[in-house]
SEDOZA-166145 format. One record per residue: residue in one letter; y, x, z negated of N, C-alpha, C in turn. Coordinates in steps of 0.05 Angstrom, whole numbers, plus 5000, padded with zeros to 4 digits. Example, Ala and Ser with C-alpha at 12.3 -4.5 7.8 and 13.67 -1.06 7.14 Angstrom:
BEGIN
a488652644844491052464844493452644844 s495552574858497952734857500152584843 
REM end
This chain:
BEGIN
m418609621725416809401722418209171708 e417408931715418508701701417308671673 a418708521656418008521627415108431622 n414108231637411508121630409508161653 t409808381668407908441689405108481677 r403108351689400408391681399108601699 r397708791686396208981702393508851711 d392808881736390508751747387908911743 t388209161736385809321732385909451705 a383609471692383409611666382009871669 l382410051650381010311651378310281638 g376210311654373510271644372410501628 r373210751634372110981620374211201619 k374011371599375911581596375711781619 g377911871629377912071650378811961677 q379011701680380111591704383111641705 k384211631729387011681733388711471719 p390711551703392411361689394011191708 e394810961699396410781715399110901721 a400411041702403111151706403711341683 v405811501687406911661666409311521654 l409311481628411411331615413111521599 g415711511605417611681590418511551564 k420211691550421111591523422511321525 r424111281545425611021547423710791554 a421710851571419710641577418210561552 l417410761536415910691511417810561491 n420310641491422210511473422610221479 r423010161505423409881512420909711509 a418609831513416109681507415909611478 l416609801461416509751432418509541424 l421009561434423009361427422209081436 e421009061459420108791469418008681451 r416108841444413808741428414708681399 q416708821390417708791362420008591361 l420508441382422508221383425308321378 l425908561389428508681384430208711410 l429208631433430908621456432508361457 r431508161444432907911440431607771417 r433207611402432007461380430207241391 a428007191378426007011388426206731374 d425506531389425106261378422106241371 m421506311347418706341338418506281309 s416306161301415806111272415306371258 v415806361232415306601216412406691216 p410406501213407706591215407006721242 d408006601263407506721290408806991292 a411207031281412507291282411007491266 l410107431242408607611226406007711240 e404707521254402307601268403007761294 r405207691307406107841330406608131322 l407808171298408508441289406208581276 a403908451273401608571258402408631230 g404008471218404808501190407308671187 m408508661163411008811157410608961131 q411309221131411109371107413009251086 a412109231061413609061042413309151013 q413209421008413009490980415609430965 v417809400979420309310967420709020976 p421508830959421508550966423308460988 n425708570990427708451009427508541038 p426508781044426508871072425208681092 p423008551086421908361106423808141114 y425408051095427407851102429407961123 i430408201118432308321137430908361164 g428308451163426908501187426508251204 l425908031191425607771205428307661214 w430407701198433007611207433807761233 a433108011235433908171259432308081283 r430107941280428307881302428207581310 l429007401292428607121297431206961297 n431406781315433806601316433606411292 g435906381278436106181257434406231233 f433506481228431806531205433306491179 r432106361160433206311133431406441112 h432606521090431006631068428606451061 e429206201059427206011049424805991069 d425206051094423006041113420806221105 l421406461094419406641085418606591057 s420506521039419806471011417806241009 e418206031024416405801022413705871033 l413606041053411006131064409306271043 m410606431026409106571005408406380982 r410306200975409706000954407305820962 s407105750987405005570997402505731004 r402505990999400106161003399306191033 q401206151050400706191079401206481087 a402606631069403106921073402807051046 v401907301047401407441022402307731024 r402707851001403408140999401008280987 i399908481002397408610994397308891005 a395909070991395509341001393709341026 l394709441048393209441073393609711087 m394909711110395109951125396510171109 r395310421111396410651097396410621067 s394910421057394710361029397410271017 t399110171034401710071024401809771026 i403609651010403909361009405009261036 h403609071048404508941072404708641068 l406608521082406808231083405408141108 v403407971105401807871127401207581123 t400407441144399407171141396707171126 a396106951115393506921101391206991119 r391406901144389206961163388907261169 d391207401172391007691177390107841152 c390907741129389907861104386907861103 l385707631108382807601107381407771128 a382707811151381507971172381908271169 f384308351161385008631160383708781136 r383708651112382808791088380008901090 p378008751100375308871101375109101120 v376709111141376709331160377809581146 l379809551129381209771116379909851090 q377909701080376809751054375710031051 p374210141070373210411067375410621063 f377610591078379910771075381110751047 l381410501037382610461011380910580989 e378310570993376510680973376510990974 r376711100998376811391001379511500989 a381611340992384211430982384211480952 l382411350937382211390908381411670902 t379711790918378812060913381112260911 g383012230929385312410929387212350906 s387612100900389612020880388612050852 y386111970847385111950820382412080816 g381612250835378912350835377912450808 k379212650796378212770771378312570748 r380312390749380612190727378511970728 l377111950751375011750754372211870751 a372012120745369412260744367612120723 g365212060730363311940712363711640707 l365611520719366211240715364511060733 d363510850723362010650739364110480753 i364610550779366810410794366110120798 g363610060803362809780807363309610782 k362609720759363109580734366109550729 l367709760735370609740731371709520750 a370909520775371909320794371309030784 a368809000775368008730766369708640741 a370208830723371808770700374608710708 g375708860726378508810735378708540749 r376808480766376908230780376807990760 a375108010740374907790721377507750706 i378807970699381307950684383507820701 v383907910726386207800742385607520752 e383007460755382407180764382706990741 d382507080717382906910694385906870689 q387407090693390407080689391607300705 p393407230724394807440740396107640721 m395907900729396808110712398608310727 t400508440713401808670724399808900721 f400309120735398509350732398609470704 g400909460691401109550663399409390645 e399509120648397908950631394908980637 l394209010663391509040671390309300660 g391909520662390909770652390409770623 k392009640607391609630578389109470571 l388609250585386209100579383609250588 l383809390611381509540620380909770601 l383009880588382610100570380810020546 e380909770539379209670517376309690525 q375609660550372909670560372009950569 f374010110576373510380586375310580571 p374810610545376510780528376511070537 g378711200531379011480538379911530566 r380311320582381311350609384311300611 e385411370634388311320638388711040648 p390310880634390610600643391510570672 a393410740681394410710708392210770729 a390410960723388211030741386310790742 l385810660719384010430719385110200736 a387610140731388809920746389009970776 n389710210783390010270812387310290825 t385310360811382610360822381710070829 v382309890810381709610816383309520840 r385809600842387509520865386309600892 n385009830893383809930918381009820923 i379609750902376909640906376909340910 v378409200893378608910894381208840910 p381008660929383408580944385308420927 l387508540917389308410899391908340914 v392808100912395308010923397408000901 q399908050909402208020891403107730894 i403207590872403807300873406807250868 p407907030878410606970872411006930842 p413506990832415907030847416307300860 r414507490857414807750871415007700901 g417007820913417407780942419207560949 i420007390930421807170936424707280935 w426307220955429107310956430607220931 g431907410919433507360895432007370869 s429307400870427707420846427407720839 s426607770814426208040806423808050787 g423208280776421008310757418608450770 q416808530752414408680761412508490776 a410908610793409008450808406508380791 a405808130792403308040780401208000802 h398708060795396608060816394207880809 t393007770829390407650827388907710852 s386407630853384807690877385507510900 v385007620924385407460948383707200947 e381207230939379407010938380406780920 a381406870896382506670877385006540888 w386706700901389306600910389106420934 l387406500953387206350978384806160978 g383006190959380706010958378806050981 r378806280993377006341016376106631013 p373706691024372806971023374007131045 l373807401043374607571064372807541088 d373807601112372107591136369907791134 s367807741149365407921148365608151167 v367408141187367608351207368908601195 t367708831197368809081186369409281208 e368609231233369309411255372309391261 p373609621269376509621273377409521300 d375609431317376409361345378709161346 g378408941331380508741332383208841322 m383209001301385709111291386909301311 i385309451326386409631346387909471368 l386609251377387909091397390508971386 r390508881361393008771349395208991348 y394409231340396309451339397509501366 l395809521387396909581413398709351423 a398009101417399708881426402408901413 a402609001388405109011373406609271377 f405209491383406409761383405809931407 g404009831425403110001447405210031469 p404610201488402210371491402310591470 a399910691462399710881440397211051443 t397311281430395011461429393111381407 v390711491407388811441386390011541359 k391311771361392611881336394711691325 d396211561343398111361333396711131319 m394511031330393010821317392110901289 q391311151286390311251261392611271241 v394911371250397311391232398111111222 w398110911240398910641232397010531211 s394410551216392510421199391610571175 g391610841177390411011156387511061162 l386310921181383510971188383211221204 t380911341204380311581219377911521237 r377311711255374911701272374811431288 l377111371301377211131316376311151345 n375511401354374811441382372511261390 e370511231373368211061380369010771385 a370710671368371710391372373410371397 v375110571402376810571426375110581451 d373010741450371210751474369910481479 r369210341458368010071462370009881475 l372609931469374609741478375709811506 r374910041517376210131542376109931565 p373909781568374009571589376209371586 q377309341561379409151556382209281556 l382309541563384809691560385709801587 v388209881588389310031610390410291599 a390410501614391310761605393710861620 y395511001606397811131617397811421606 e399811571613400311831601403211841592 d403712001571406512051564407412311579 a409912391575411012611589409612871583 d408112881560406713131553403813121561 g403012911575400212891585398312771565 n399212651544397512521524396712241535 e394212171530393311901539394411681521 l395611481534396711251520395011011528 l394010861509392410621515394010371508 d393310161522394809911518393009671525 v393709441513392509191522393409141551 i391709001566392208971594394808811600 d395408621583397708451588400108531571 g400108771560402408871544404808901561 p407108781553409508801570410709081571 l411609151595413009411599415709351612 p417809301597420409241609421509481625 d423409421642424809631656426009821636 p425610081638426810271619429810261616 d431110151637434110131636435109861627 i433309691618434309431608436009481583 p438409351581440109391557438709311531 a439209461510438209401484440509351465 p440609121452442809071433442709241408 v445009281395444909411369443409241350 r441909371331440409221311440509371285 f440309221263440109331236437209301228 l435809521224433109521214433109561184 s431209441170431009451141429709721133 e429809771107428309991096425309961103 f423910181107421110191111420210031135 d421910001155421009841178418709981192 n416609821198414209931210414610081236 m416710021250417310161275417510461271 l418410551247418910831242416410961230 l414310811224412010911209409410891224 s409410791248406910711261406110891284 y407111131285406411321306406111601295 a404411761307404312051302406812181315 d407412101339409812191353411811961352 r413911991336415911781332418311791350 t418311971370420712021386421311781405 r419511591407420211351423422211181408 i422711231382424611071367426611241351 i425811481343427611651328427311941336 a429612081341429512361349428612531325 d427212741331426112911310428313021292 e430613081303432813201287434113001268 h433512741271434612541253432612451231 r430112541233428212441214428912511185 s429912751180430512821153432812661141 l434412531159436612361149435712081142 v433312021151432211751146429911751126 f428111951129425811981111426512171088 t426712061064427512231041425212361028 e425712571012423612720999422112550979 n423312350968421912180948420611940960 g420211940987418611731000420211491008 i422811481005424411251014424911281044 i424611061059425311051087427810881089 r430011011096432610871094432810651116 a434610461110435210261130436810391153 t436310311178437410451201438710251220 i440410371237441510211260440210311285 l439810131304439010201331441410181350 v441810391364443910401385442610481411 d442810321431441310361456438310391451 g437310241431434510231426433410451408 f434910651401434010881385435610891359 v434311001338435711031312438211201316 g440411081309443011211313444611251288 g443411171265444811201239443311041218 i444511041194443410901171445610711160 w444710521144446610331132445710261104 r447610151089447010051062449109841055 i448309661038450209461027450509520997 e453009550989453609600961455109360949 r454309270925455509040912457109130888 h459509020885461109060862462308790854 r461208670833462008400825461608210848 k463708090858463407890879464108010907 a464308280908464908410934462408540945 a462108540971459908680985461008851007 t460109101008461109291029458709391044 l458709361070456709471088457809741098 t456409951093457210221102455210311124 i456310381147454710471170455310761174 e453210931172453511211176452111281202 s453711331223452511391249451911691251 f449911761267449112041271450712181292 g452312031306454012141327456311961333 a457912041352460211881360459311621372 l460611401365459911141376462011061397 s461110941419463010831438464410591426 a466610521439468210291430466510041431 d464910011452463209771455461109761432 n459809991427457810001406459009951378 s461410061373462710011348463309721344 a464309591365464909311364462409141360 a460209221373457709071370456609101342 l456809341330455909381303457609221283 l460209201288461909041270461108751271 e460608651295459808371299457108311286 e455108491292452408451281452508501250 g454108691242454308751213455508521198 s457408381210458608141197456507931193 r454707891213452607701210450607791189 l450108051187448308151167449408091139 l451908141135453108081109453007781102 d453407611122453107321118450307251108 f448307401118445507341110444807471084 a445407731081444407881058446307871034 a448807791038450607771015452207511017 a450807291020452007031024453706951001 d453107050977454606960953457107130948 a457607340965459907510961462407360968 v464507390952467107270957468607430979 s468307690977469607860997467508051009 r467808101035465908271049467408461067 d466408711068467808911083465709081098 i466509201120464809381135466309641140 r465109861134466410121139464410311153 f465510491169464010701182464410961168 a462311121167462511381153460611571167 l461011831161459212041170456912061150 p454512151158452312181139453012371116 e452112311092452712471069451112731070 
REM end
């Protein structure tokens, strides 16, 4: 199929014959196309963030690397200024993790995810919240951070004065899940450091959250950015459960496929499906890239045998390289005084062409990520 072929018929109800069976390479190329990784795009940063349905961002620098890998001419300041001007924010959203999204998506996504964020407190802090008036705590926390942005440590200490005998971290994190808190600059600004200070979305953006709480719109956004996908994939990406009812409402707007195992894959009608054999350039993905976290079955992007080399026991998702569209290794940049070394650890033998392409792309990565380094070096190694 050509990259932007439109399907003329949609699947109106579950059980109809799927349009086609899509193998791993077809799903891989669809993902790369939608994630702007088959070619760098001439696109504004806000448009890219919305095209990607946000970027996971609990660590400040990875979104910069992620956008550099996807956009022509991307500069650090393009994103930094977006956050300073409050056009983009960092906030707990999908999977209860910090994501970088546009202000518009922040206001739309957070009310949909609010029930999940509130349920997540039961597992994390259930016993420590027993007998606590959560509504009173949320109101107290909101008042504090709207008066003065606070780190969680500072917020927890002040809340302890009103709720003695409780654990400060549990108090602060409960407020974080009940009240939509954004991390304000300089957190998230390239080259800045320090703990994150928080205030409410409403105080920071000067606008209320959207009133729509149904997940339908988010499902369509997910499929546009990551589809075709199963209902289970949608749930893994968002953290939401019981999405079948919403999916059934949306079926007149969707088209269905199957994967090689017979699982139903749903997609937006105009979602691109490039030729599975279209060449995919080598790419450097940042830590915690959403492409590795947004599916129940991740084999369209990473082989099962490689997951333990990328996903660490302490929750770190390592930065990876894509070779022929799939995760083919990991990378890191190490700094020593004015020197920067990019180390590429491939999971298998690299062809001469792929090695040369990684050297060329790696040199550009060092120019972007270590611009102040006097000397720069690239080396290949086997995984540790």
